[in-house]
N, C-alpha and C positions, 0 to 999 in steps of 0.2 A: 272454541269457535275458530273456524278457519278464516283465512284472510278474506276470501271472496264473500263469505257469509257476513262478516263484519261490515264490509262495504255495502252490501245489500241492506243491512239493518240501518246503517247510517244514512244511506241514500233515501230509504223509505221514511226515516225520521225527518229528513230535510224537506221531503215532499208533504208529509202528513201534518207535521207539527205546526207549520205556519198557518194552517187553516184553523187549528185549535187555539194557538196562543195569540195574544193580543199584539205583540210587537217583537222586534228583534232582540230586545233586552231579556225577554222572558223565554226565548227559544232555547238557550243553553240550559236553563233551569228545568224546563219542561222535558228536554231530551234526557237530562240526568235523572229525572224522576222515573221516566219510562224505562230507560236502558241501564241505569246505574251510573256511578261516578266514573267508570272506565271510559266513557265516550268523551269526556272533557279533555281538551288539550292541556289545560292548566287547572288542576283540581283546586277546590276552595282551600283557603288558608285556615283550616280548622281541624281540630282533633289530631289524629295520627299524621295527617298531611303536613303539619307544621314541621315535623322531623325532616321530611323530604325537602322542604324549603330551606331549613336552617343548617343542616349537616354540611352541605358543600361549602358554605361560607365559613363555618367553624373550622373545617379541615384546612381550607386555604389560609386562614389567619394563623392557625397553629403551625402550619408548614412554614409560613413566612417568619414567624417568631423563632422557630427552631433553626432556620437557615441563618437568620440574623445573629442568633446566639452562637452558632457554630463558627461563623465567619469572624465575629468579634473575638471569640476564644482563640481561634487559629492565629489571628493577627497579634493578639497579646502574647502568645507563646513564641511567635517569630521575633517579636521585638525583644522579649526577654533573652532569647538565644543569641540575638545579634549583640545585645549589650554585654552579655557574658563573654562572648567571643572577642569583642573589642577590648575588654579589660584583660583577658588572659593571654591573648595571642600577641607576642612581640612582633613588631614590624621590622623585617630584616633591612638593614642599611648596608648597601654595598658601596662603601666609600672609604677612602683612606683618611687618616687623621688630618693630613694636609688639606684634603678637599673639604672636610668638615670645618676646619679653621677658616678657609677661604670663604665658605658659605656664611659662617657667622660674621666675618668682617663685612661681607657684602650686605648682610641684613642690618648691621649696626650703622653702616655708612648711609647717611641721609642726603648726601650731596648729589646723588644721581637723579 
C-alpha cells in the first residue's frame, strides 16, 4: 500500500466510522476491525505484540547490567594493580644519610 493510499483509507475511516460507531472509545476498535491492526498507533498488549512491548525494556535492563558489571570488574582490576604496584615498587629517596637523620630528629622533636 502506498503512502497516499494509506492516508486516503485512514481519512475515509475517520469520516465514515464515527457515523457507525457509538463513541470515541469504540472508534479505534472499529477501525482495527475494518482495516486491520496496522492502523493502530499503539497495538493492543496481547499475543505477539507483547514481545514488541517487552523486548526494548529487557534489552535496556540487560545493557545496564552488563555496563555495571564491566565497570565494577574494571575498577576491581585497577585497584588490584594499584595495590600490587604499591607493594612491589620501591619509592626512591634522594637524600643523604645526614638529611635523613635530621628529618628523623625533627619528627621526634615535639617542642616545635
